[in-house]
Structure formats: structure tokens, C-alpha cells
N, CA, C and O atoms as a GROMACS GRO file, in nm:
protein
  548
    1MET      N    1   0.084  -0.093   0.017
    1MET     CA    2  -0.030  -0.003   0.016
    1MET      C    3   0.046   0.065   0.040
    1MET      O    4   0.140   0.042   0.117
    2THR      N    5   0.016   0.212  -0.047
    2THR     CA    6   0.064   0.336  -0.063
    2THR      C    7   0.056   0.431   0.064
    2THR      O    8  -0.008   0.381   0.157
    3ILE      N    9   0.113   0.572   0.092
    3ILE     CA   10   0.018   0.676   0.181
    3ILE      C   11   0.022   0.726   0.115
    3ILE      O   12   0.124   0.744   0.050
    4GLU      N   13  -0.140   0.804   0.083
    4GLU     CA   14  -0.217   0.878   0.002
    4GLU      C   15  -0.174   0.992   0.060
    4GLU      O   16  -0.192   1.015   0.179
    5VAL      N   17  -0.107   1.081  -0.028
    5VAL     CA   18  -0.040   1.262   0.019
    5VAL      C   19  -0.195   1.309  -0.034
    5VAL      O   20  -0.268   1.248  -0.112
    6LEU      N   21  -0.217   1.419   0.024
    6LEU     CA   22  -0.309   1.495  -0.037
    6LEU      C   23  -0.250   1.592  -0.059
    6LEU      O   24  -0.238   1.613  -0.180
    7GLY      N   25  -0.176   1.711   0.045
    7GLY     CA   26  -0.051   1.793  -0.048
    7GLY      C   27  -0.017   1.789   0.051
    7GLY      O   28  -0.068   1.740   0.153
    8LEU      N   29   0.175   1.898   0.012
    8LEU     CA   30   0.262   1.921   0.078
    8LEU      C   31   0.166   2.071   0.205
    8LEU      O   32   0.091   2.162   0.168
    9LEU      N   33   0.216   2.034   0.358
    9LEU     CA   34   0.108   2.154   0.404
    9LEU      C   35   0.282   2.240   0.502
    9LEU      O   36   0.273   2.339   0.575
   10HIS      N   37   0.327   2.215   0.492
   10HIS     CA   38   0.480   2.360   0.524
   10HIS      C   39   0.605   2.286   0.549
   10HIS      O   40   0.625   2.167   0.575
   11THR      N   41   0.660   2.356   0.540
   11THR     CA   42   0.804   2.345   0.548
   11THR      C   43   0.859   2.414   0.693
   11THR      O   44   0.814   2.522   0.730
   12GLY      N   45   0.959   2.344   0.770
   12GLY     CA   46   0.944   2.383   0.842
   12GLY      C   47   1.136   2.408   0.892
   12GLY      O   48   1.190   2.329   0.970
   13PHE      N   49   1.209   2.522   0.834
   13PHE     CA   50   1.258   2.570   0.953
   13PHE      C   51   1.368   2.554   1.082
   13PHE      O   52   1.348   2.447   1.140
   14ARG      N   53   1.435   2.600   1.118
   14ARG     CA   54   1.490   2.562   1.263
   14ARG      C   55   1.605   2.740   1.238
   14ARG      O   56   1.681   2.778   1.149
   15VAL      N   57   1.563   2.798   1.362
   15VAL     CA   58   1.644   2.968   1.314
   15VAL      C   59   1.669   2.966   1.479
   15VAL      O   60   1.590   2.913   1.556
   16GLY      N   61   1.795   3.033   1.522
   16GLY     CA   62   1.900   3.053   1.645
   16GLY      C   63   1.714   3.081   1.757
   16GLY      O   64   1.599   3.119   1.734
   17PRO      N   65   1.783   3.040   1.856
   17PRO     CA   66   1.685   3.052   1.970
   17PRO      C   67   1.688   3.196   2.068
   17PRO      O   68   1.707   3.186   2.189
   18THR      N   69   1.676   3.266   2.034
   18THR     CA   70   1.634   3.479   2.095
   18THR      C   71   1.591   3.465   1.982
   18THR      O   72   1.605   3.406   1.875
   19ASP      N   73   1.503   3.579   2.070
   19ASP     CA   74   1.374   3.650   1.993
   19ASP      C   75   1.446   3.722   1.858
   19ASP      O   76   1.396   3.734   1.746
   20ALA      N   77   1.587   3.771   1.908
   20ALA     CA   78   1.627   3.882   1.788
   20ALA      C   79   1.654   3.801   1.662
   20ALA      O   80   1.612   3.838   1.553
   21ASP      N   81   1.769   3.621   1.687
   21ASP     CA   82   1.760   3.544   1.600
   21ASP      C   83   1.602   3.554   1.461
   21ASP      O   84   1.597   3.580   1.341
   22VAL      N   85   1.469   3.505   1.598
   22VAL     CA   86   1.361   3.470   1.522
   22VAL      C   87   1.278   3.641   1.441
   22VAL      O   88   1.195   3.650   1.351
   23ALA      N   89   1.353   3.758   1.529
   23ALA     CA   90   1.305   3.874   1.466
   23ALA      C   91   1.384   3.859   1.289
   23ALA      O   92   1.328   3.856   1.179
   24LYS      N   93   1.484   3.854   1.314
   24LYS     CA   94   1.547   3.849   1.194
   24LYS      C   95   1.499   3.765   1.062
   24LYS      O   96   1.496   3.798   0.944
   25ALA      N   97   1.456   3.623   1.140
   25ALA     CA   98   1.412   3.527   1.026
   25ALA      C   99   1.265   3.592   0.986
   25ALA      O  100   1.204   3.558   0.885
   26HIS      N  101   1.220   3.688   1.076
   26HIS     CA  102   1.060   3.672   1.031
   26HIS      C  103   1.042   3.860   0.912
   26HIS      O  104   0.940   3.910   0.866
   27ALA      N  105   1.204   3.915   0.903
   27ALA     CA  106   1.219   4.011   0.842
   27ALA      C  107   1.251   3.953   0.709
   27ALA      O  108   1.167   3.950   0.619
   28PHE      N  109   1.386   3.901   0.695
   28PHE     CA  110   1.361   3.787   0.577
   28PHE      C  111   1.281   3.729   0.546
   28PHE      O  112   1.267   3.756   0.427
   29TYR      N  113   1.219   3.669   0.570
   29TYR     CA  114   1.088   3.583   0.461
   29TYR      C  115   0.981   3.707   0.433
   29TYR      O  116   0.903   3.705   0.337
   30GLY      N  117   0.988   3.826   0.539
   30GLY     CA  118   0.874   3.832   0.563
   30GLY      C  119   0.891   4.020   0.419
   30GLY      O  120   0.796   4.071   0.361
   31ASP      N  121   1.015   4.058   0.412
   31ASP     CA  122   0.999   4.190   0.357
   31ASP      C  123   1.050   4.202   0.262
   31ASP      O  124   1.028   4.303   0.195
   32LEU      N  125   1.194   4.045   0.189
   32LEU     CA  126   1.240   3.999   0.135
   32LEU      C  127   1.109   3.892   0.007
   32LEU      O  128   1.065   3.947  -0.094
   33LEU      N  129   1.080   3.782   0.035
   33LEU     CA  130   0.969   3.701  -0.049
   33LEU      C  131   0.838   3.794  -0.029
   33LEU      O  132   0.768   3.797  -0.130
   34GLY      N  133   0.780   3.883   0.096
   34GLY     CA  134   0.690   3.904   0.140
   34GLY      C  135   0.577   3.759   0.147
   34GLY      O  136   0.474   3.736   0.084
   35LEU      N  137   0.632   3.699   0.226
   35LEU     CA  138   0.579   3.592   0.288
   35LEU      C  139   0.466   3.749   0.416
   35LEU      O  140   0.484   3.866   0.450
   36GLN      N  141   0.359   3.640   0.438
   36GLN     CA  142   0.267   3.740   0.538
   36GLN      C  143   0.242   3.590   0.623
   36GLN      O  144   0.223   3.473   0.590
   37THR      N  145   0.256   3.682   0.771
   37THR     CA  146   0.256   3.645   0.883
   37THR      C  147   0.080   3.573   0.897
   37THR      O  148  -0.033   3.617   0.879
   38ASP      N  149   0.154   3.409   0.950
   38ASP     CA  150   0.012   3.350   0.991
   38ASP      C  151  -0.021   3.379   1.186
   38ASP      O  152   0.034   3.332   1.286
   39GLU      N  153  -0.145   3.486   1.165
   39GLU     CA  154  -0.162   3.530   1.271
   39GLU      C  155  -0.228   3.444   1.402
   39GLU      O  156  -0.244   3.468   1.521
   40LYS      N  157  -0.262   3.316   1.298
   40LYS     CA  158  -0.348   3.188   1.446
   40LYS      C  159  -0.249   3.132   1.420
   40LYS      O  160  -0.267   3.043   1.337
   41ARG      N  161  -0.149   3.144   1.454
   41ARG     CA  162  -0.028   3.005   1.483
   41ARG      C  163  -0.036   2.990   1.644
   41ARG      O  164  -0.020   3.091   1.712
   42PRO      N  165  -0.058   2.883   1.696
   42PRO     CA  166  -0.071   2.866   1.853
   42PRO      C  167   0.126   2.875   1.932
   42PRO      O  168   0.243   2.849   1.902
   43GLU      N  169   0.044   2.929   2.038
   43GLU     CA  170   0.168   2.925   2.164
   43GLU      C  171   0.211   2.786   2.123
   43GLU      O  172   0.121   2.703   2.109
   44ILE      N  173   0.336   2.749   2.102
   44ILE     CA  174   0.438   2.654   2.116
   44ILE      C  175   0.492   2.637   2.218
   44ILE      O  176   0.593   2.707   2.216
   45ARG      N  177   0.478   2.541   2.386
   45ARG     CA  178   0.574   2.530   2.467
   45ARG      C  179   0.717   2.573   2.421
   45ARG      O  180   0.750   2.536   2.308
   46GLY      N  181   0.800   2.642   2.491
   46GLY     CA  182   0.926   2.659   2.507
   46GLY      C  183   1.017   2.635   2.294
   46GLY      O  184   1.124   2.603   2.243
   47ILE      N  185   0.863   2.683   2.248
   47ILE     CA  186   0.985   2.662   2.114
   47ILE      C  187   0.871   2.867   2.050
   47ILE      O  188   0.754   2.889   2.021
   48PRO      N  189   0.964   2.933   2.056
   48PRO     CA  190   0.914   3.020   1.960
   48PRO      C  191   0.930   3.070   1.838
   48PRO      O  192   1.045   3.036   1.812
   49GLY      N  193   0.884   3.136   1.737
   49GLY     CA  194   0.863   3.135   1.562
   49GLY      C  195   0.723   3.180   1.531
   49GLY      O  196   0.642   3.249   1.594
   50PHE      N  197   0.721   3.121   1.419
   50PHE     CA  198   0.620   3.176   1.349
   50PHE      C  199   0.587   3.149   1.224
   50PHE      O  200   0.676   3.144   1.139
   51TRP      N  201   0.486   3.132   1.197
   51TRP     CA  202   0.418   3.079   1.066
   51TRP      C  203   0.372   3.189   0.945
   51TRP      O  204   0.301   3.283   0.979
   52SER      N  205   0.404   3.179   0.839
   52SER     CA  206   0.427   3.275   0.699
   52SER      C  207   0.309   3.177   0.578
   52SER      O  208   0.314   3.054   0.578
   53ASN      N  209   0.262   3.214   0.533
   53ASN     CA  210   0.118   3.161   0.432
   53ASN      C  211   0.200   3.254   0.312
   53ASN      O  212   0.198   3.376   0.298
   54VAL      N  213   0.299   3.117   0.202
   54VAL     CA  214   0.295   3.134   0.103
   54VAL      C  215   0.225   3.181  -0.057
   54VAL      O  216   0.275   3.201  -0.168
   55ARG      N  217   0.070   3.187   0.004
   55ARG     CA  218   0.003   3.275  -0.078
   55ARG      C  219  -0.081   3.366   0.046
   55ARG      O  220  -0.109   3.305   0.150
   56PRO      N  221  -0.119   3.507   0.032
   56PRO     CA  222  -0.156   3.528   0.129
   56PRO      C  223  -0.329   3.537   0.146
   56PRO      O  224  -0.417   3.585   0.074
   57GLY      N  225  -0.332   3.470   0.273
   57GLY     CA  226  -0.453   3.448   0.347
   57GLY      C  227  -0.459   3.305   0.289
   57GLY      O  228  -0.575   3.270   0.271
   58ASP      N  229  -0.353   3.198   0.248
   58ASP     CA  230  -0.412   3.055   0.215
   58ASP      C  231  -0.311   3.025   0.348
   58ASP      O  232  -0.191   3.051   0.345
   59ARG      N  233  -0.365   2.978   0.442
   59ARG     CA  234  -0.339   2.861   0.501
   59ARG      C  235  -0.276   2.651   0.493
   59ARG      O  236  -0.240   2.566   0.575
   60SER      N  237  -0.303   2.662   0.312
   60SER     CA  238  -0.258   2.623   0.287
   60SER      C  239  -0.182   2.568   0.342
   60SER      O  240  -0.177   2.471   0.418
   61GLN      N  241  -0.085   2.670   0.278
   61GLN     CA  242   0.088   2.580   0.223
   61GLN      C  243   0.144   2.737   0.289
   61GLN      O  244   0.113   2.853   0.263
   62GLN      N  245   0.227   2.684   0.374
   62GLN     CA  246   0.339   2.746   0.495
   62GLN      C  247   0.485   2.647   0.544
   62GLN      O  248   0.522   2.530   0.533
   63LEU      N  249   0.547   2.799   0.614
   63LEU     CA  250   0.674   2.782   0.609
   63LEU      C  251   0.608   2.831   0.759
   63LEU      O  252   0.538   2.922   0.806
   64HIS      N  253   0.674   2.714   0.800
   64HIS     CA  254   0.748   2.666   1.012
   64HIS      C  255   0.867   2.749   1.005
   64HIS      O  256   0.957   2.725   0.925
   65ILE      N  257   0.871   2.874   1.110
   65ILE     CA  258   1.035   2.913   1.147
   65ILE      C  259   0.969   2.861   1.339
   65ILE      O  260   0.872   2.880   1.412
   66MET      N  261   1.108   2.784   1.337
   66MET     CA  262   1.111   2.750   1.492
   66MET      C  263   1.265   2.827   1.484
   66MET      O  264   1.359   2.852   1.409
   67GLY      N  265   1.195   2.848   1.678
   67GLY     CA  266   1.359   2.932   1.726
   67GLY      C  267   1.416   2.830   1.831
   67GLY      O  268   1.362   2.795   1.936
   68ALA      N  269   1.554   2.785   1.774
   68ALA     CA  270   1.670   2.647   1.818
   68ALA      C  271   1.756   2.641   1.907
   68ALA      O  272   1.805   2.740   1.960
   69GLU      N  273   1.775   2.566   1.924
   69GLU     CA  274   1.959   2.533   1.941
   69GLU      C  275   2.027   2.414   2.059
   69GLU      O  276   2.079   2.416   2.170
   70GLY      N  277   2.001   2.346   1.987
   70GLY     CA  278   2.035   2.235   2.016
   70GLY      C  279   1.905   2.159   2.029
   70GLY      O  280   1.818   2.192   1.949
   71ALA      N  281   1.873   2.058   2.119
   71ALA     CA  282   1.782   1.970   2.122
   71ALA      C  283   1.649   2.108   2.245
   71ALA      O  284   1.656   2.181   2.343
   72SER      N  285   1.540   2.056   2.132
   72SER     CA  286   1.442   2.174   2.144
   72SER      C  287   1.374   2.050   2.307
   72SER      O  288   1.371   1.932   2.344
   73PRO      N  289   1.329   2.198   2.350
   73PRO     CA  290   1.216   2.158   2.495
   73PRO      C  291   1.120   2.019   2.456
   73PRO      O  292   1.112   1.914   2.520
   74VAL      N  293   1.068   2.045   2.362
   74VAL     CA  294   0.982   1.916   2.327
   74VAL      C  295   1.036   1.785   2.300
   74VAL      O  296   0.978   1.679   2.325
   75ALA      N  297   1.226   1.805   2.212
   75ALA     CA  298   1.281   1.650   2.208
   75ALA      C  299   1.228   1.536   2.289
   75ALA      O  300   1.175   1.529   2.400
   76ARG      N  301   1.263   1.442   2.191
   76ARG     CA  302   1.278   1.358   2.304
   76ARG      C  303   1.406   1.308   2.275
   76ARG      O  304   1.436   1.203   2.331
   77SER      N  305   1.466   1.346   2.220
   77SER     CA  306   1.622   1.321   2.157
   77SER      C  307   1.632   1.448   2.039
   77SER      O  308   1.556   1.532   1.990
   78ASP      N  309   1.807   1.397   2.024
   78ASP     CA  310   1.883   1.472   1.868
   78ASP      C  311   1.765   1.483   1.810
   78ASP      O  312   1.676   1.568   1.800
   79LYS      N  313   1.795   1.332   1.758
   79LYS     CA  314   1.755   1.316   1.638
   79LYS      C  315   1.518   1.302   1.603
   79LYS      O  316   1.436   1.313   1.512
   80GLN      N  317   1.524   1.277   1.728
   80GLN     CA  318   1.301   1.266   1.723
   80GLN      C  319   1.326   1.480   1.785
   80GLN      O  320   1.360   1.501   1.901
   81ASP      N  321   1.312   1.550   1.727
   81ASP     CA  322   1.288   1.652   1.719
   81ASP      C  323   1.242   1.731   1.690
   81ASP      O  324   1.325   1.802   1.633
   82PRO      N  325   1.109   1.795   1.692
   82PRO     CA  326   1.030   1.827   1.533
   82PRO      C  327   1.056   1.925   1.490
   82PRO      O  328   1.006   1.958   1.382
   83THR      N  329   1.170   2.037   1.578
   83THR     CA  330   1.174   2.163   1.502
   83THR      C  331   1.289   2.147   1.472
   83THR      O  332   1.357   2.240   1.516
   84ARG      N  333   1.379   2.035   1.388
   84ARG     CA  334   1.456   2.036   1.293
   84ARG      C  335   1.412   2.055   1.146
   84ARG      O  336   1.292   2.031   1.132
   85THR      N  337   1.460   2.082   1.060
   85THR     CA  338   1.430   2.112   0.986
   85THR      C  339   1.394   1.970   0.865
   85THR      O  340   1.463   1.876   0.827
   86HIS      N  341   1.212   2.028   0.825
   86HIS     CA  342   1.154   1.870   0.767
   86HIS      C  343   1.065   1.973   0.714
   86HIS      O  344   1.057   2.094   0.736
   87VAL      N  345   0.978   1.863   0.612
   87VAL     CA  346   0.871   1.832   0.557
   87VAL      C  347   0.783   1.812   0.601
   87VAL      O  348   0.777   1.714   0.676
   88ALA      N  349   0.659   1.902   0.575
   88ALA     CA  350   0.495   1.800   0.620
   88ALA      C  351   0.393   1.734   0.505
   88ALA      O  352   0.444   1.737   0.393
   89PHE      N  353   0.332   1.708   0.507
   89PHE     CA  354   0.229   1.659   0.423
   89PHE      C  355   0.128   1.612   0.508
   89PHE      O  356   0.136   1.568   0.623
   90ALA      N  357   0.014   1.630   0.418
   90ALA     CA  358  -0.144   1.646   0.430
   90ALA      C  359  -0.168   1.436   0.406
   90ALA      O  360  -0.122   1.388   0.302
   91VAL      N  361  -0.215   1.373   0.475
   91VAL     CA  362  -0.230   1.229   0.465
   91VAL      C  363  -0.380   1.226   0.421
   91VAL      O  364  -0.428   1.338   0.402
   92ALA      N  365  -0.439   1.152   0.408
   92ALA     CA  366  -0.596   1.112   0.360
   92ALA      C  367  -0.617   1.029   0.504
   92ALA      O  368  -0.724   1.054   0.561
   93ASP      N  369  -0.540   0.943   0.562
   93ASP     CA  370  -0.551   0.918   0.668
   93ASP      C  371  -0.432   0.846   0.734
   93ASP      O  372  -0.364   0.757   0.681
   94LEU      N  373  -0.416   0.909   0.884
   94LEU     CA  374  -0.345   0.933   0.946
   94LEU      C  375  -0.249   0.767   1.021
   94LEU      O  376  -0.126   0.759   1.021
   95ASP      N  377  -0.307   0.698   1.054
   95ASP     CA  378  -0.348   0.578   1.096
   95ASP      C  379  -0.352   0.490   0.971
   95ASP      O  380  -0.281   0.389   0.973
   96ALA      N  381  -0.411   0.510   0.883
   96ALA     CA  382  -0.301   0.413   0.750
   96ALA      C  383  -0.171   0.426   0.706
   96ALA      O  384  -0.096   0.354   0.640
   97ALA      N  385  -0.160   0.568   0.774
   97ALA     CA  386  -0.026   0.576   0.678
   97ALA      C  387   0.081   0.544   0.833
   97ALA      O  388   0.204   0.549   0.844
   98ARG      N  389  -0.020   0.514   0.929
   98ARG     CA  390   0.121   0.469   1.020
   98ARG      C  391   0.117   0.333   1.005
   98ARG      O  392   0.220   0.291   0.952
   99ALA      N  393   0.018   0.232   1.039
   99ALA     CA  394   0.036   0.122   0.979
   99ALA      C  395   0.178   0.095   0.864
   99ALA      O  396   0.285   0.035   0.873
  100GLU      N  397   0.108   0.175   0.758
  100GLU     CA  398   0.204   0.137   0.694
  100GLU      C  399   0.356   0.172   0.721
  100GLU      O  400   0.439   0.117   0.648
  101LEU      N  401   0.402   0.265   0.828
  101LEU     CA  402   0.533   0.230   0.812
  101LEU      C  403   0.540   0.179   0.901
  101LEU      O  404   0.652   0.188   0.951
  102GLU      N  405   0.442   0.099   0.976
  102GLU     CA  406   0.485  -0.056   1.040
  102GLU      C  407   0.529  -0.170   0.938
  102GLU      O  408   0.636  -0.228   0.919
  103GLN      N  409   0.438  -0.176   0.896
  103GLN     CA  410   0.380  -0.263   0.813
  103GLN      C  411   0.542  -0.277   0.737
  103GLN      O  412   0.573  -0.393   0.713
  104ARG      N  413   0.633  -0.182   0.703
  104ARG     CA  414   0.758  -0.151   0.638
  104ARG      C  415   0.868  -0.141   0.700
  104ARG      O  416   0.978  -0.114   0.653
  105GLN      N  417   0.832  -0.169   0.840
  105GLN     CA  418   0.969  -0.147   1.000
  105GLN      C  419   1.065   0.019   0.972
  105GLN      O  420   1.185   0.036   0.993
  106ILE      N  421   0.968   0.120   0.923
  106ILE     CA  422   1.025   0.171   0.907
  106ILE      C  423   0.959   0.294   1.044
  106ILE      O  424   0.849   0.349   1.057
  107GLU      N  425   1.098   0.300   1.133
  107GLU     CA  426   1.104   0.351   1.231
  107GLU      C  427   1.031   0.518   1.214
  107GLU      O  428   1.044   0.599   1.122
  108PHE      N  429   0.942   0.529   1.362
  108PHE     CA  430   0.910   0.667   1.365
  108PHE      C  431   0.857   0.715   1.480
  108PHE      O  432   0.866   0.623   1.561
  109TRP      N  433   0.814   0.796   1.525
  109TRP     CA  434   0.777   0.889   1.642
  109TRP      C  435   0.660   1.006   1.626
  109TRP      O  436   0.636   1.064   1.520
  110GLU      N  437   0.593   1.027   1.750
  110GLU     CA  438   0.440   1.050   1.721
  110GLU      C  439   0.456   1.186   1.846
  110GLU      O  440   0.510   1.178   1.957
  111TYR      N  441   0.380   1.320   1.773
  111TYR     CA  442   0.382   1.373   1.862
  111TYR      C  443   0.230   1.395   1.935
  111TYR      O  444   0.197   1.279   1.913
  112LYS      N  445   0.124   1.446   1.997
  112LYS     CA  446  -0.005   1.443   2.005
  112LYS      C  447  -0.038   1.537   2.074
  112LYS      O  448  -0.015   1.553   2.194
  113SER      N  449  -0.129   1.646   1.956
  113SER     CA  450  -0.184   1.772   2.069
  113SER      C  451  -0.070   1.859   2.082
  113SER      O  452  -0.071   1.943   2.171
  114LEU      N  453   0.081   1.843   1.960
  114LEU     CA  454   0.184   1.968   2.023
  114LEU      C  455   0.195   2.094   2.037
  114LEU      O  456   0.265   2.165   2.109
  115VAL      N  457   0.061   2.130   1.904
  115VAL     CA  458   0.029   2.284   1.863
  115VAL      C  459  -0.122   2.248   1.856
  115VAL      O  460  -0.151   2.244   1.737
  116GLY      N  461  -0.212   2.226   1.918
  116GLY     CA  462  -0.378   2.268   1.912
  116GLY      C  463  -0.386   2.094   1.923
  116GLY      O  464  -0.297   2.009   1.930
  117THR      N  465  -0.513   2.088   1.921
  117THR     CA  466  -0.610   1.964   2.031
  117THR      C  467  -0.631   1.830   1.887
  117THR      O  468  -0.664   1.712   1.890
  118ALA      N  469  -0.594   1.926   1.772
  118ALA     CA  470  -0.633   1.801   1.657
  118ALA      C  471  -0.500   1.791   1.553
  118ALA      O  472  -0.500   1.802   1.431
  119SER      N  473  -0.397   1.770   1.636
  119SER     CA  474  -0.287   1.809   1.536
  119SER      C  475  -0.160   1.690   1.598
  119SER      O  476  -0.076   1.704   1.687
  120ASP      N  477  -0.181   1.598   1.528
  120ASP     CA  478  -0.142   1.464   1.581
  120ASP      C  479  -0.052   1.485   1.475
  120ASP      O  480  -0.093   1.542   1.374
  121GLN      N  481   0.108   1.433   1.489
  121GLN     CA  482   0.147   1.426   1.432
  121GLN      C  483   0.232   1.320   1.422
  121GLN      O  484   0.277   1.285   1.531
  122ILE      N  485   0.299   1.212   1.261
  122ILE     CA  486   0.409   1.188   1.263
  122ILE      C  487   0.491   1.210   1.172
  122ILE      O  488   0.473   1.230   1.052
  123PHE      N  489   0.640   1.200   1.272
  123PHE     CA  490   0.820   1.193   1.170
  123PHE      C  491   0.856   1.088   1.143
  123PHE      O  492   0.834   0.977   1.193
  124PHE      N  493   0.913   1.120   1.064
  124PHE     CA  494   0.995   0.958   0.986
  124PHE      C  495   1.115   1.037   0.917
  124PHE      O  496   1.136   1.158   0.916
  125GLU      N  497   1.191   0.927   0.858
  125GLU     CA  498   1.336   0.995   0.797
  125GLU      C  499   1.347   0.916   0.684
  125GLU      O  500   1.332   0.794   0.693
  126ASP      N  501   1.383   0.997   0.532
  126ASP     CA  502   1.360   0.940   0.443
  126ASP      C  503   1.515   0.865   0.472
  126ASP      O  504   1.608   0.901   0.546
  127PRO      N  505   1.495   0.721   0.363
  127PRO     CA  506   1.683   0.699   0.353
  127PRO      C  507   1.800   0.732   0.412
  127PRO      O  508   1.885   0.673   0.478
  128PHE      N  509   1.778   0.890   0.352
  128PHE     CA  510   1.923   0.986   0.352
  128PHE      C  511   1.911   1.080   0.502
  128PHE      O  512   1.995   1.167   0.522
  129GLY      N  513   1.776   1.047   0.625
  129GLY     CA  514   1.793   1.102   0.690
  129GLY      C  515   1.766   1.274   0.711
  129GLY      O  516   1.830   1.355   0.779
  130ASN      N  517   1.635   1.292   0.617
  130ASN     CA  518   1.577   1.389   0.631
  130ASN      C  519   1.475   1.379   0.665
  130ASN      O  520   1.410   1.303   0.593
  131MET      N  521   1.375   1.457   0.817
  131MET     CA  522   1.282   1.439   0.826
  131MET      C  523   1.170   1.502   0.800
  131MET      O  524   1.169   1.623   0.781
  132ILE      N  525   1.035   1.413   0.795
  132ILE     CA  526   0.925   1.392   0.729
  132ILE      C  527   0.800   1.370   0.813
  132ILE      O  528   0.751   1.268   0.861
  133GLU      N  529   0.758   1.517   0.816
  133GLU     CA  530   0.602   1.435   0.903
  133GLU      C  531   0.487   1.438   0.849
  133GLU      O  532   0.461   1.461   0.731
  134LEU      N  533   0.410   1.412   0.941
  134LEU     CA  534   0.237   1.302   0.822
  134LEU      C  535   0.135   1.387   0.967
  134LEU      O  536   0.129   1.380   1.090
  135GLN      N  537   0.059   1.477   0.836
  135GLN     CA  538  -0.035   1.530   0.936
  135GLN      C  539  -0.160   1.464   0.871
  135GLN      O  540  -0.171   1.471   0.749
  136GLN      N  541  -0.271   1.390   0.955
  136GLN     CA  542  -0.460   1.387   0.881
  136GLN      C  543  -0.472   1.530   0.806
  136GLN      O  544  -0.438   1.638   0.854
  137GLY      N  545  -0.509   1.514   0.718
  137GLY     CA  546  -0.514   1.591   0.627
  137GLY      C  547  -0.678   1.683   0.608
  137GLY      O  548  -0.693   1.765   0.517
   0.00000   0.00000   0.00000
């Protein structure tokens, strides 16, 4: 079986941990690329940052900027850290995706309600160490 991907949700980049680092990133992506800040980003405990919409007013494709240095406060290990650079996809069925990863014996880890009540996330790496996130579409 193949995991049914519905679309690209976001790409997550890590910047330095200070307010100045986050502000510098905000100015860069906002001023240079004109990306509009998503004011609906929930407070994520211990992770400063911002979300920007790729298209104005459209939250379906975003850039997530996360301030962190070393392991973030929500990391389970250096590898299992949602602030690592990653790409996130919406999938048709998160439970089916989990079952497919298990069947293929691909190591994954999950976060439940990290960024809201309906925000379960599955993370895993491709064969080259690039992190991928899946969320229910």
C-alpha cells in the first residue's frame, strides 16, 4: 500500500533560539519574499517562532520558522525533535499511514496535540536522514 498524500502542508526551518534570531528570520522572509505572517499560530511551549503563508490569506501552504539551538524543550532526543528542518504532508488517513510505516518497519515517532487538540503528527526519516512529518488532511 502507498500512503495517500493530499498535499504539502509546510516546510519547517530552524533558526537561532533568541528573539533577535526569530525577528531577523521574520524580517528576511517577510521583507524579501513578502510572506504574510499567520497570526493564528498557536503558542508552542518552549518553541518561539512564526508561521508564514506562502500565498496571502491561504493557510494551506506555509513556512514554519522555529527558534531552537540544540535539542528543543519538546525533543525526545537529538533525532526526535520536531524543530529539525523538515517537510510536512497532509495525508488522507493518518492511521493507515502509521500502519504502513509499521508494515515497512520504518522507525517513526509521534507527537499528540503539540500544536493544538487536533494536531497529531507522525515523524520519520527518509533513507538519507531527511525528516518528514505527516498530519491528517
